[in-house]
N, C-alpha and C positions, 0 to 999 in steps of 0.2 A: 083497616087504616094502615097507614105504611108507618113506620118507622125511621125518624132518623137520628143517626147518630153524630155526634160531635165532636172528635176527638182533640181540636186544640179551642181555645176563645177568638171571636176572630177578632184584634185592638179595633176601634175605635175610629184612629186613624191613621194614616200610610205612613212608613220611614217618613220621617224628613233629609233632607238632603242638602250637604252644604255645598257652596260655591264659594270659591275661592277664585279671588283675582292675581294677576299678575300684578306689579308695580308697572313695565314700562307700561301695562295696556293701558292703565289707570291716567298714566303721564300722556301717552298718544291723545285719549277719550277730552279729558281737560284741552290739549291743544286744538282739538277740534270743536270744543266750544268756545275755547275763546278766541278761536277765527272767525267761525260763525257769529258773533254775538256782534265782532270788531268788524266785518264786512263792510257794512252800513257807512260805518265810520272816516273808511280808506276815502271816498269819494272829498270830504276835510280836506284830506292831507295831503289829497293830489295838487289840489285848487290852489290858485294864488291867492292871497291877501287882497281885499276890495284896494287897499292903498294901494297896493303896490305896481297897480298898472296903474302908466301911465294917462294922464285926459286925453282926449284926441276931441279937438273941436267939432265935430258932425253934426251944426247946424251952421255951413260956413254961411258968411255976406254974400254968395255969388247969387245974382239973375237970375231969374228960368232959364233968361232968351240967351245967355252966354253959356248956358247948359245944352239949351236944344241945340246949339250951333258945333258946343262939341259929340254930341254924342249922336244925333241924327246921320253925322258922315262916319263916324266910326259905325253903327250896326247896319246900317247902307254899305257899307264895305264888308263887314264879317257874310252877315244874310241878302246875299241879290240870285239874280238867277245863273251868276258864273260859280256861284259857292254852292248854291241847293237848285238841283234839278226842276223844273217848270211844274211837273206835277208832285213834289217832295211836299207833303202837308206838314211836316215838323223835322227839326234835325238837333240833335246832344249835340254840343260842343265840350270836347271832353278838355280843353285845355281852359275852359273860365267853367266847367260844370254848366251851363246853361244848357235850358232850350229857348226853340225856337220856332213858334208856331205861324204857319202860313194861314191863313184863309180871308174873306172876301167879307167887307165890315160892312153893310146895308147902311147908311146913316138916311134919318128920314128926312123931309121939311120941317123947316121950324116947324109951321103951325101946326105940326102934329108930332113935336116933339114929347110933349107931355102926356100924349095916351097911349104913345105910339109901345113902352113898355109892357102896358097892360095889356099888351093883346101877347104876349111873348109869354109860351107853356112854361118856362121857367118863372116866370113874377110870380109865379102861385103862393112858392114857397118860403 
């Protein structure tokens, strides 16, 4: 049998290390933690209070015929065969940030109008 000689006893726990923190490092980390905690609240600070926004009359008492008479010539002047090429399907208007899409809309006869959407593929959704 082989004999083993131990010269010094092995300690049960390893030597403990001492960690020190610099004061500036602690201060910077506290600042980062506060910034992280207050980031969701910054949206509330940046927005105006609801009572500070003036009320607007969005439900104007304007008949639909007047709106149709004003809007139809405006859209016909913006999106016609002169401003959009005949083979162009859609257009982005950068001035108003709006899209115009042109396609042929098939309107069924009045007697088939109720059952017409059921024959479309996307009506199953």
